[in-house]
N, C-alpha and C positions, 0 to 999 in steps of 0.2 A: 631615101634608101640607104639602109645601114652599110655603112663600107664593112668588109670580111677581112680582118689580119690575118693572113696566113703564112705559114713558115713551113718550108720543107727542111728538113733537119737531116745530114748525115754526121755521124760520131764514131770516132775509136778512142781507145786508151790504152797505157801501158803496153806498146808495141815492141819493145824491147828489142829493137833490131831484128824482129822477126819478118826479113823482108819475103822469103822465100814461105810457100804453104806449109803449116805446122801440123803434124799428125794430131788426131783427135779421135776418140774413143766413145762410141754410146752403147748403149745396152737396150735391147728390144724384143718385146715378148712376141711370139707367133706360134701359135697352135700349142699352148700350154709349156712352151721352152723359152729358154732366155738365150739370147745369141750377142756375143759381143762384133760392134759393127765399127771397124776401124776406116780411119778414110784421112786425107790431109784436107785442110781449110784456110781461108783466107791467104796471107801474103799480099805485097803492095800490087802485084799487078792486076790480081781479081779486086782488091779495095777500089782501086783506081776506075775500073771498068763501071761497078757499081756506082761510084760517085758520079761519074760522067753521066750514067743513066738518071740518076736522080736529079742532076743539076739541069738537063736537057727536058727533063718533064715537069720541073718547077717552071723553067720558063715558057715551055708550051702551054702550062696552066695559069700562067700571069703570077705565081707566087714567088715570094722571097726565098733565097735558099743560104744555109749555111753549111761548110764543113769544120768541124772543130775537132780537135786533138786534146783530148783529156793529161796529157803530160807522161813522162818517162818513155821518150823515146829511145834513149840511150841504154848500155848496157843489155846484156841477154844472149849475145849470140857471137860466133866469130867472126861475124861482119863487123861486129862494135870493135873486138878485142884487136883487129886487123887494120881497121880504118879510122878509129877513133874519134867517130862521129862525122866523117868526112861523108861516107855513104849516107848516114841519115840525112844530113842536109841536104844533098843532092837528090834523092829518092824522095823525100818529104816534098822538094820544090816541085816534083813531078806532079807529087798527087796535088798541090794547089790547095791545100788547107786556108781557109780565111784568118785562124789563129790557132794556137798552141798555147799552154799554161805550162810554165815552167815546174816538172816534176823534181823529185828529191833525187832521181838519179841523172839526171842532167849536172848537178852540183857535186856529183861523187868526190871529185878530184880536185875541187876548188872553183875559183870564178873563170879560169882562162879557159877550160874547154866551152864553157858558156859564151864566154867573147868570141872563139873560133866558129862556133856554130852561128852565134849572131851575125858574124860577119858574112856566113854563106848562105841564108834563108832570103828568099824572097816574102815571108808573109810575117807577122809581128807575133812577139814572143810576150805572153802576158804573165806577169809577177807582181799582181797591185797591192801585195803585203809584203813585198821585199823593199825593204829600205838601205838605200844608198849613199844618204847625204852625208856619212860619215868615211865614206869609202877614199882612200888615199890617191890625191892626183897624181897622174902620172906613171901609174905603177902597171906593170904587165897583166894584162886581164882585166883593166878597167871596165867596169859595164857602164856606170852612169853615164845618161846622156846618149847611149847608142840609139840609134834612129829606128832600130829595130824591136827596142824593149819598151813595154808600157808596164812600168815598176809604180813605188808608192810615192806619193806626192806628200814630204814630209812637213809643209807648211800646211796645207789644208786637211792633212790626216784622212786624206783619200785615196782612192787607185785611180793610175792613169787609166783613160778608158778608151777603148776603141767602140767608133760610131759607123754603125752600118745602117741599112733602111729597112723596113717592112710596112708595104705598102705607100701611104704619104707621112708614114712616121719615123722618127729615130729609133733603132735600134740599138741599146748600149750592150756592151761584153765586158764584164768586170773578170779579171783573173787573178783568183785566189791560191794561194798554195799552202803547204803546211808552216804551221809557225815554230814547229818543233824541227826544223831543217838542222840546226846546229846538232840535235842529238841524234840524226839519222842519218846525216849525210856530211861535208867537209865545205860547206861556203868559205870564203875568205873571211878572216877575224873582224874585219872591216865591215862586214856586209851582216844585216839583222834582218828578220823576220819577225814583224810585227802581228797582234791579234786578228784572227781572220774574221772574225765576228764583228769586231768593233768596225774594221776598215770597210766590210761590205756594207754594215749599215750606216757608216758615215759617207761613203760614194752613193748609195740609194739614196739617201736624205739630199745630197747635191743634184742627183741627176732629176730628181722631182722637182727641185727650185725650177730646174731649168725645162719642166714640161714634159722631160723623157720618163715615160712609164712603161716601155718594153725594154725589158731588162734580162738578160741572161749573163748566170754566172758561170764560169769555166773554170772549173774546181779541181785540184788535185790534193783534196783533202781525205779521202776516202767516204764510203758509203754511211758509217754511222755519224761520223763529223758533218757530212751533207745534212743527212736528216736533222741535226741539232742546228746546223745555219738555217735551213727553211723552218724549224720551230720557231726560231728566236729571231728571223728577220723578216719582215712583211715586204711586198714590193718586189720580189724575185718572181719572172715571168716563169722561169725554168732553170735548173741546174744541169749541167752537163758535166759529170765528174770522173774522177779515175783515182788510181793509187790502191784502192781494194781489191782488184781484179774480180770486182762483183760481175757476174752475169744475171740478166734480167731476161724474162722471157718464158715462155709456155715449153719448156724442153723436159718437163719430168716424165712423160711417158719416152721418152729417149734415154732414160737412165740419168738423167744430170739436173742436179738441185739447184734451182733458181728461184730469184724474185720476182714478182709481176713486172713488166715492162710498164716505165712511166710512172710508178706509185710516188703517190702525190704525200706530201707531209704539210699542213696548213695551206693547203690549196696550191702547193708548188709542186711540181712534178720534178723526179730527179730519175736521170737516165746515166747509165752505166754500159758499157760493152765488153765487159769481160776482159782477155788478155792476151797478147802475143798476136794482135792482128788476126786471131781466128775470127773475129765475128766483126761485124758493123752494124751499128745501130741505125735505123732510116727511119723516120715519122714525119708525119704530117701535123703540126699543131693550129689550131685557132684561137685568138686571143680578141679580147674586148678592145675598146680603143683605148681604156685605160691599164692595158696589160695583163688583165686577169685570163686564165687559162677557160676555154670552152670546151674545147675538145682536143685529146690527142689519140692519134690511130699510126700504129706503128709496132716495131718488135725490133731485136736484134736477130741477126741473120749469118748463120754458118754457110760457108762458099766451098762446096764440095767437089772432089773429083767425081768424075762419070761413075767408075768403077770401085767398088767397096770391095773390102777385104773382110770377109766373115768368118769368126772363128768359133768351133764348136769342138765337141769332143766327140761328136758323130758323123760320118760323111753327111755332106749337105746337098739336096738334088736340085737340078735348074728350076725348078717351079718354085722352092723355098727360097733359093737366091734371087728370084726376080720378084718375089713378093717381098722379102725385107728390102729390098733396092726400090722397088715402088714405094713402099710405105715412109723410107727414111725421105725420099724426094719428095714426097707428096706434102711433108710436115710444113706448117706455115714459116716456120723460121730456118727453112732451107733454101740456099740458092745454088746455081752450078757453078762451076767450072771456068765460064766466061772470063777473060782475061785484056788488060792492054797489052799489046804484044810489045809495042816500044818498050815500055816498063821491063818487061819480063828478059828482053833483050839487054837491055843495060844490067841488069842484075847476073844473068847468065855471063855475058862478056866481059865486062868492067870489074867485076865483083867477086863472082865466083872462082875463077881460077885460082885466087891466092887462096881459099881456103878448102880447094877438091881434096888435096892430098891427106889433107887432116880427116877427111870423112872416111877415107878408104884404110885409114891405120887402125886397126880393132886392136885393142887391151885386154878383153875379156868377154865372158860371155855370162849374161845375167839370165838365171834360172826361171824367174818368175818375175811377175809385175810386182815392181815397187812403188807404194803410192806416198807423194810426199803430200802432206797437209800440214799447215803450221800449227795448228792446235789441234787437242783431242776432240774427241767426239764418240758418240754411241757406237759409230761404225768401225772407227779406230780408238778406242779408249788410252793408247800408248801415243797415240799421235803419230807423225811419220813413222813410214817404213823404211824410207833411205836416209835419213840425217844420222840414225845412230850408227849406219855404216861409215857416213862422212867423218864422224867423231871417233869411231874405233882405227880408220885409216890415219887420222891425226894423230891418236895417242902411240899408234905401232910405230910409224915412221918417224916421230920424233923421238922416241924410246929407244930406237938402232941410231941416234945420234948422241941423246943425253939420257942415259939410264935413270937418272931419277926424275922420273913421270908418274903422277900418282893420276893423275885423269885428264880429259878432254872436255872442254866445255864450248859448245857452237849455239849460235842462234840462228832458228828455223828460217829467217828470210836469206841468210847467206847460200842457202839450199835452194833453187830456182824452180825444179820441177819433178816430176816421178821419172821413173825408170822404167823401160817396157822390157817384157822378157825378148832376150836375142843378143847380138852382138853388140856390145858397146864400143864406141869409137872415141879416138881423140878429140872428134868435133862434138861428141856428145857431151864431153866432161868439160872442155875449156868454152863452148858457144854455149851452152844448156844449162848443166847441173851446176857446175862452179865457175860460173862465167868472171868472177871477181878474183884478180890475181894478187891476193892480199898474203902480206906476209904472215908467219905465223911468230908467235911471242910465247915465250914461257917465264913462268912468274911463281914465285914463293910468297905464300898467302896463309893467314891464319883461318881456320875452321869456321869462326864466328862471323869473318867477312862472305865466306862461302855461302852460308844460310842466307846472309843478306841479299846477295847477288841474285841467287835464284828465286827467291821471293819477289825482290823488284822486279824481276824480269818478267816473270808471270803475271805479277801485276799488271804491267806495264801492257804486256802481250792483251790482256782481257779487260782492261778499264775497270779493274777490282778496286775500288776505293779510290783509285788516282786517273789522271788523265794518263793515258797511254801514248805510245806512239805507233802503234799497230802490231798486229799478229805476229809480225816479222821477229819481235824480239824474245818469242817463246824460247826457253832453252833445250837443249840435247845435249846428252853428257856420253862419255863412255870412262867407265873406272868411277863415278859417282851415281848412286842410286838415292833418288829423293821420292818424298810422301809429302803433297802439297794438298793443304784442305783449305780453300778460299772460303768459306764460311767460318774460319776463326778470325781472330783480330789483326788487324795490321801488326806485321812484326812477329806474329806467332803462326804463318801459316804451313810455314816449311816445317812440319810436325816430327819427321826424321830424315838423317841425311846419312848415308853410308859411304865409305871411299872401297874400292877395291885394294884387299892388300894380298901379298905373296909370301906365305909361311911354309918352308922345305917344301916348294915347287906346287904348294896347293893355292889356289885361290880363296881367299875370305873375306866376307864383307864386313867390314867393321865400321862402328859407329863414328862420325867424324866429332873430334874434340875441340872444342869452342876456342882453346887457347893454343892447339896444335899447329905446327906450319905443315902445310903440303906445296906439291909443286903439280902445277897446271900449265895446260897450254890451251891457246885460242888462238883465233885470228885476232890481226891489230885491230882491226875493227872492234870486236868484242872486247878487249882486252884494254882499250881506251874508255871504256865505261859508257859506251852509247847505247839507248835504248834500254834504259835501266838496269845497266850492269858497271853504275857507279862505283860498286864496292869493289870491283877488281882493282880499281885506282888506289885502294888502301894496303896492295900488296907489298912487301918489303922492299920487293924489285921486281921490273921487268925486263927481259931482254929478247930482242928480234932473232930468231934464228935463221942467219944470213941465207942459208943453203935452201930452204925448205919454204914453199908458200901453200896454200890451201889446195889448189888444183893440183900441186905437183905430189904432195902427200898422198891424195885420191888415186892420183894414176901410178905412182909408184908400189903401192898397196894392192891396187886391181892387176899389176903386171906379176906382181910375186905372186900373188894369190890365185890369180887367173880367174876370178869370178868371185860372188858373193853368195860362197858355199854355206848353208846351216842357217842360223839363226842367233839373232843377238838375246839375250835374256832382255826383257823390259827393264829400263831405268827410268821410267817415267811412271808414277802414281799420281794420279790427278782428278781431283774431287772440287767441283765447285759450280756457279750457276749456269755454265756455258750448256749441259746436256742433262 
């Protein structure tokens, strides 16, 4: 009799401290009309309920069970701003994951917050290509040797591996994270990240020598890198990923772009579950005795409120509301609002009181929905609709303190989400839109280095002839207008760059001169040269603005303007292979 090696898997990733349900929007066609369907999905209490249901079903059916987190639990909301990771550890313990991989945002502020997290979690944190062999002994925040950390073994050049079981076979879980961590986060200087593909290949070879054939790679590399990993390394049973906020599943009929769930590369299925704890991936996998996939049945699931808010320009009758509600809830990727009451109460009484006041502090009114997308697309050829407003706020608020400012430059990843029409609260800004409390930095730089910085950042965002660090590096500006043609050779892709000049009270766009100096302002993260912005380090000088951070600039601007009225002239002109 053939033994069936079956695994029930639950997975989440890039939850970014979204403990409460998150607002989501769908588009649905009904009788020739399009309706915007608003609801709230996910959150830790609803996720916990679904995980426990899956765990119980697996036990009933004699299946092995895993619940995995694909990294980036930190940052994202006021819960993190207020509790600095303590709430993340507490609530993740209550969700009881089998493992989590280290994400880049876990190490935004160096090693010490990771150490505090490790001290308080009851599950392993996997970082199989994080090399701590040169870490200074007895320093604060030392990670090497921590009992909850599975890092890199520099002697064998392999990842330390978590072993579970699938039937009567061992099941290995390898945690692999971004090797570009020093470019996009702030690990300590003595902490290094080695090649993800090589580490995975070496580890799988070692596991095969031990007779282990069922191998899960828990990855925080992003969708594109996961595909490369699957293509270049054989022997991976399944990749469970994160970092790129990739949604998989059949959601096109609900107005959401998504990739097929469990899409396979080189015979290896890759699983991602979107972002912000909005969705959970649930699936059943069946493997051969040597770890090869036989079947995969599953999907990502939104966990929605029972009642929906439907927006339309015309009155809606009860029959139409009922039909739309039924259509949403009948979709294969939709679950209900059942939740774990214990976790809901912990969030409500232990953590929510500290941020409730900020949720009621209204700053201004947003007159229309403003979509944030990191990269331009056919639908949004100039990219994000909210990032230019962030840049405008940086520019104007800096100019109120320092008259000599020519432009603001900010990376797409520093803006975290879209803004919906309606009141904007302090909590929306600090907890959702701009959760990174980064100082602003003013600098003087030659025009030729601006050309280099903008092209390099776009190349990095799009992997155009170079290995990039993700779409978050894409540049948005105010006071600078650029024209990028990705079909040109490297170094010549910014074919035009203009700066806003004020002459006799009139705003005039002038060409940026290569040897002329200009005054710019960016976040400390961007100004430090990360994610393709290395040329900003060629500035004549940089100085932090002691009294102004990134979110403070936006808050002050909003309070002064009482909203985002009018439109900003597009300052991004982009031609490339993306669309």
